[in-house]
C-alpha positions in Angstrom: 12.0 -5.4 11.9 8.8 -3.2 12.5 7.0 -1.3 9.8 6.1 2.0 10.2 3.9 4.8 8.7 5.3 8.2 9.9 5.9 10.9 7.7 9.2 11.2 5.8 12.1 12.3 7.6 15.9 12.1 7.6 17.9 12.2 10.5 21.4 13.9 10.3 24.1 11.4 10.3 27.8 11.6 11.4 29.8 9.0 9.5 32.8 8.9 12.0 33.1 7.8 15.3 33.8 9.6 18.3 37.5 9.3 19.1 37.0 8.1 22.5 34.7 5.1 21.1 35.3 2.0 18.4 36.1 2.7 15.1 32.8 3.0 12.7 32.9 2.7 9.0 30.2 3.0 6.4 30.1 0.2 4.1 26.9 1.4 2.2 25.6 4.8 2.2 23.0 3.8 -0.1 21.0 1.4 1.5 16.9 1.2 1.6 16.0 -0.4 5.0 19.1 -3.0 5.4 18.4 -5.9 7.3 19.2 -9.2 8.5 23.0 -10.0 7.2 25.3 -13.0 7.1 28.6 -13.6 6.6 29.2 -16.3 3.9 32.1 -17.5 2.0 33.9 -14.1 2.6 31.2 -11.9 1.9 28.4 -10.2 3.8 25.0 -10.7 2.6 22.1 -8.7 3.9 18.3 -7.8 2.4 17.2 -4.2 1.8 13.3 -4.3 2.5 12.6 -0.9 0.7 14.3 -2.4 -2.6 12.6 -6.0 -2.3 16.7 -7.5 -2.8 19.6 -8.9 -1.4 22.7 -7.3 -1.9 26.4 -8.4 -1.0 29.4 -6.7 0.1 32.5 -8.1 -0.9 34.9 -6.2 0.9 35.1 -3.6 -2.1 31.5 -2.7 -2.7 27.9 -3.6 -3.1 25.9 -5.8 -5.7 22.5 -6.8 -5.9 21.9 -10.4 -6.2 18.4 -11.3 -6.1 15.2 -9.5 -6.0 11.7 -10.4 -5.9 8.9 -7.5 -6.1 6.4 -7.7 -3.0 8.6 -10.1 -0.9 9.8 -7.7 1.8 12.8 -9.0 2.8 13.8 -9.2 6.5 16.7 -11.6 6.7 18.6 -13.9 4.5 20.5 -17.2 5.4 22.3 -19.9 3.5 21.7 -23.9 3.9 24.1 -26.7 3.8 23.0 -27.3 0.1 24.1 -23.8 -0.7 20.7 -22.3 -0.8 19.7 -18.8 0.1 16.8 -18.4 2.4 15.2 -15.1 2.9 12.3 -14.3 5.2 9.7 -12.5 2.8 7.9 -10.2 5.2 5.2 -8.7 3.0 4.0 -11.8 1.2 4.3 -14.4 4.0 6.8 -16.7 2.4 10.4 -17.9 2.8 12.0 -17.3 -0.6 14.6 -19.6 -2.1 17.3 -18.9 -4.7 20.7 -21.2 -5.4 24.1 -19.8 -5.8 23.8 -18.9 -9.1 20.7 -16.7 -8.4 18.0 -18.9 -9.6 14.7 -18.7 -8.1 13.2 -22.0 -6.1 9.8 -22.6 -4.8 9.2 -20.8 -1.7 8.0 -22.4 1.6 4.6 -20.8 2.4 3.4 -23.1 5.0 4.5 -25.8 7.4 3.5 -29.3 7.5 0.2 -28.7 9.0 -0.9 -26.0 6.8 -0.2 -23.1 9.2 0.6 -20.1 6.9 3.3 -17.7 7.8 2.0 -14.0 8.7 5.2 -11.8 8.8 8.3 -13.9 8.4 11.3 -12.1 10.2 14.4 -13.8 11.2 16.3 -16.7 11.4 18.4 -18.8 13.8 20.5 -21.7 12.9 21.1 -24.7 14.8 24.1 -27.4 14.6 22.0 -29.7 12.6 21.9 -27.3 9.9 18.1 -26.3 10.4 16.7 -23.0 11.1 14.3 -21.4 13.9 12.4 -18.6 12.1 10.1 -16.0 13.8 6.5 -14.8 12.2 5.8 -11.6 13.6 2.1 -11.6 13.6 -0.8 -9.7 12.5 -0.2 -6.0 12.8 -3.2 -4.7 11.5 -5.2 -4.6 14.7 -3.4 -2.9 17.3 -0.6 -4.7 19.7 0.5 -8.1 18.2 -0.3 -11.0 20.2 0.0 -13.8 17.5 3.4 -13.9 16.7 5.1 -17.5 16.0 7.9 -19.7 15.9 8.9 -22.2 13.3 11.6 -24.5 12.5 13.0 -25.8 9.1 14.7 -29.0 9.5 17.9 -29.8 7.0 15.2 -31.5 4.6 12.9 -29.0 4.4 10.2 -30.1 6.8 8.8 -27.1 8.5 6.9 -27.4 11.7 5.4 -24.6 14.5 7.1 -24.5 17.6 5.8 -21.7 19.6 2.6 -19.6 19.6 1.1 -16.6 21.1 4.1 -14.4 20.7 3.9 -10.5 21.1 5.3 -9.5 18.0 8.0 -12.2 17.3 11.1 -10.6 16.2 14.8 -11.3 16.3 15.8 -14.9 17.3 19.3 -16.5 18.5 20.4 -20.0 19.8 23.2 -20.2 22.6 26.1 -21.6 21.3 25.5 -25.1 23.4 22.3 -25.4 21.4 20.5 -25.4 25.1 18.3 -22.1 25.0 16.7 -20.1 22.4 16.3 -16.5 22.7 13.3 -14.4 21.5 12.4 -10.7 20.8 9.1 -9.8 21.6 9.0 -6.5 20.4 5.9 -5.2 21.4 6.4 -6.5 25.0 9.8 -4.6 24.9 11.3 -8.0 26.2 13.9 -10.7 25.1 12.3 -14.3 26.2 14.5 -17.5 26.5 13.3 -21.1 26.1 15.2 -24.5 27.0 15.8 -26.5 24.0 15.4 -30.2 24.1 17.7 -32.7 22.4 14.8 -33.2 19.5 14.4 -29.5 19.4 11.4 -28.8 21.2 10.8 -25.8 23.3 10.0 -25.3 26.8 10.3 -23.1 30.0 9.3 -19.9 28.2 10.2 -17.1 30.6 11.7 -13.4 30.4 15.3 -13.1 30.2 15.4 -9.3 30.4 13.3 -6.6 30.1 14.5 -3.5 28.0 13.4 -0.8 30.4 15.6 -2.2 33.0 18.5 -1.8 30.3 17.8 1.5 29.6 16.9 2.7 33.2 13.5 3.4 32.1 14.9 6.5 30.4 12.9 5.5 27.2 10.8 2.8 25.8 12.6 1.3 23.3 11.6 -1.5 20.3 14.0 -4.4 20.6 14.8 -5.8 17.3 17.3 -8.1 16.4 19.5 -10.5 18.7 22.9 -12.0 18.0 24.9 -14.3 20.3 28.8 -14.2 20.2 31.3 -17.1 21.1 32.0 -15.8 24.2 27.8 -16.1 25.4 27.6 -12.3 25.3 24.2 -11.3 23.8 23.6 -8.5 21.6 20.4 -6.7 21.3 19.4 -4.0 18.7 16.7 -1.7 18.4 14.2 0.2 16.1 12.7 3.5 17.8 9.4 4.4 16.2 10.1 8.2 16.5 12.9 10.6 15.9 15.1 12.1 18.5 14.4 9.6 21.2 17.3 9.1 23.8 19.5 5.9 23.0 18.8 5.5 19.4 21.4 3.7 17.4 22.5 2.0 20.5 23.2 -1.9 20.9 22.9 -3.4 24.0 25.3 -6.1 24.9 24.7 -8.3 28.2 26.0 -11.4 29.5 24.3 -14.9 30.1 22.9 -13.6 33.4 21.0 -10.5 31.4 23.7 -8.0 33.2 24.7 -5.0 31.1 28.2 -5.2 29.9 28.6 -2.6 27.7 26.9 -0.8 24.6 27.9 0.1 20.9 26.6 3.2 19.3 26.0 4.1 15.7 25.1 7.7 14.2 21.4 6.3 12.9 18.1 6.1 14.1 17.3 2.3 14.4 19.8 -0.3 14.3 17.5 -3.4 13.8 20.4 -6.1 12.9 23.9 -7.1 12.6 26.4 -10.0 12.5 30.0 -10.6 13.6 33.1 -10.8 11.2 34.6 -14.6 11.6 36.7 -13.4 14.3 34.3 -11.3 15.9 36.2 -8.3 16.2 33.8 -6.7 13.7 30.1 -6.1 14.0 28.4 -5.3 10.8 25.3 -3.5 11.3 22.3 -2.7 9.1 20.8 0.7 10.0 18.1 2.8 9.0 17.6 6.7 9.3 14.1 7.1 8.1 10.6 6.4 9.3 8.9 6.3 6.0 9.8 5.3 2.6 12.3 5.2 1.0 13.9 3.9 4.0 16.9 5.5 3.6 19.5 3.6 5.8 23.2 2.4 5.8 25.5 -0.6 6.2 28.1 0.0 8.9 31.0 -1.7 10.5 32.1 -1.1 14.0 34.9 -2.3 16.0 33.7 -5.1 18.4 36.6 -5.7 20.7 
């Protein structure tokens, strides 16, 4: 997720895929900066940053299930107690509510009093905890103070990584041994080794996005997800209209070799999640660079 201050502009969107490409469907044509989706109990939950809300798609329609003015939600997950957690990008907290929509006390700092600046995205682990990113302070030029925190199953929060250049999307490998982190302002995907106790080390660049685009255009990487085959999906959020490769999701293997791309008819494709069988990718997309951040929720054939 990246907040932008450009003039209002709406791109023309084709709602059908090219005949030779995978089938694309619009599940919500009236979303407002949709982001951070998660599949839970047969329903797709996602945030709408522009409406300070969380919305659910049940296979037939979309319904708002939670809202909090000033939150600026960026992603949503569900913990093992059935509580929903959302990264409140604007107010620097992790919002919480139960399955009935009752608001719970938010998380606002870690166990040592470190505050959250721009909470952004989640990555669950096998233990029932969640890593999450905080983008950092964007008010003074290039961002260099992004961080990664971890929420343990008991709710204890610890700081894991600092000095990230705009921490954004985050994903854990299926074996739990590697954590992938998007550094948007550095235009790269970094990777860390994960020890048995959750300690992160061995920070290194996994792939530079300029290498994936053939240096045709500087994109701004956003969300990242990993499928059961170990393939890594990287979304993007261009900061201007009419750029090459807009709406493209890049898919690479565990060696950072590009395997394929998925193309959506929107400007930004910041985040996504898989159907349970991974045959469908649900994509949150944004068509405008300014309020009201009109966007869409898509499904696209994945295999």
